[in-house]
N, C-alpha and C positions, 0 to 999 in steps of 0.2 A: 504494500499500500503505500505510495508517493506522497509525503507532503510536499505542498511548495515551500520552501522557507518563509516567505513571507504571511505564511498562513499562520506560522506560531505565535505570530502577534498580533493578528487582526484575524477576519472572519475570512473564513474558508469558501472557497470555490473548488467545485473539481472539475475537470474539462467534462464536457455534455457528452453523453452516448451518441452513437446515431440515433436519429428521429426513428421510432416505430411506427406501424402501419395502424390503422383503426382497428382495435381490440388485442393488440399485440404490447401493451402498456406493463400489462400484467403478468408474471411468470404462471406457467402451464401450471394447474394444480390450484390456482390462487384462490380468494375468497369470493363467493357469489352472492350477488344482490348485497353487495357491502356489508357480510358478515364477517366478522375478523376468523380467522381459521387459525389453529392452531401450526404453527412448524413441526414437519417430522421429525420425531426423534431419531439418533440414529441408529443401525443395527446393533443387537445386543453385543457386549463385548468390543464394540468399535470406540473410540476416543472422540471427544466432541471436539478436539483441539489437538493439534501434532505437539503442543507446547504444554497440554492439559497436564499436570502432575497430582496424583492424591492429596488430599490436605487433611492434616489432624484434626482440623476442627471443621462442623459442618457449614457451607456456605449459604449465604440468605437463597430461598429454593424461587428460582425467574420462571414464569409460566412467559413464553415468547409466541406471539400471535400475528400473523402478517394481518394488515389493515391497509385499506385505501379510504378515500374522501369519505365516502358514506358510512364505512366502519368507523372511523374516527368521529362523527356524527352520532352515531350509536353512543359510541363509550360517551363523549359527552352529554348526551342525553339520561344516560343511567346514572350521571352521578348529578344529574339536576337537583339544587338545592346546597349545592357544596360548590366551592370556588375551585377550576381546575388549572391548573399549570401545565400547559404543553411544552416538551422540552423536545427539539426537533434539532437532533444531531447526529454525528457520523462516526464509525471507527477509523476512517481517514481524516479526520478535524481535528489536529491536535489541541484547539481550543474547548473544542467541543467536550472531549475526553476529561478533560481538566476540569470544567466548570459542572459537568454530570454531578460526579458526590456533593455537590453544592446544592445543586435543586432536588434530589434524592434526599438529604437532609430536611430542606426545607419541607419537605411532605411529612416528615416524623416530628419535626419542629412546630409544624402550625396543623397537624391533624386533629388535634384535640377543638381546633376551634375551626374544623371544616374545609381545610386545605385537601387536596389530589393534586399528587404529582405525575405526569402519563409522560414516558418517554418514547419517542417515536422515533428509529434509528431510519437513516436515509442512506441504507449501503443494500449491496445484489445479495440475492439468497445465498450464495456461495459461499458468503462470510458471515452468515448467520452463527458459527460455532463462534467466533472472534466478538460478534455482537454479543453473544452469552457471556462469555467471559468478561468482558467490559462491562457488562451491567453487574455480576457478580462482584467485581472488585469494587464497585462504585458504591457495592451497599445496597443495590436494588433488590426488592423484594415482590413476591405479586404479579400481576399481568403486567405487562410492557409489548412494547411492540414493534415491528419490523414492515417498512413500507412496504407493500405489494408493487411498487412499482421501479424499484434498484436506484441504482443511481443515474440521474441524468435531470434534464429540464421538464419531464412529467412529473415528477415529484413533487418539484419545486411548485410547480401552477397548478395541481390537485390541492395542495396546502396552503396555498396562496403564501408562499416565502417569495414575498416581488423583488426581494434585491436579488435573490439565490444565492445568498450567502449564510453559512453555520457559524456557529449555533444561532440559533432563533427560536424565541420564546412567544408562547401565547396565552394571556391571563383570559380566562372565563369566569364572568359572575356566577352569583347561585341560581339567575333567570338561564344560564348556558349562552348569553350575551359576549359578544369579544369585546372585552375592559379594554385589553391594551395589546398589541402586538410589540415585544421587542428584537427589533434585528439587531444584529454587529454591522453590519452597514460599513464591512471592511475597519472595523475598529473592535476592540477587546469590550465586551459587555463589563461591565460595573457590577458585581456581586451585591453590592450594598444597597446601589438601586434596583436591582432586582428584588429584595428584602423589604424595600419600603412599596414598591408596587404592590407587594403580595400583601402586605400589612393593610396597605391603604383599600383594598377592595373587601378584605376581609371584615373591617369595621362595618 
């Protein structure tokens, strides 16, 4: 996974993949009718990652589901009544990986006040093992998501990431309305500013 040197201090942009034809933006076997579908587990006895090693202590359990635009809307509807912070990230984006533990921790810190953090990876299906590993290392647990579109402009368009850069956060109020989009815009995201935005909508 190649990361441009400039992305280490700014928002990440990955070279777009060749455009796909109608109906080809989603990997074969992806979700139908917008429903989130579980990623197939590796065959018994097969490692989830070439670099994976047994850990002496149990890692947080992560259920990784494939999601498209409609599927994410269904997730937001399921959490209506709570504040939802969606973190669009990718394993190939160093600032995303650095920010992910902070957003995951926000979910624990403000969970009792009604915050839910949803992480959506903009990675290719072939990178599923790396996505799982990064989520586990970031302290994630429960249901998290892998975009069905893979890496390329289709994912950014579907999820409304207008500047085409990651990391990108969307903050929704208790009625499911978009309260604020926090774009990297070629600049690092301010963790303190994210915290203030979350606390503002929780009040």
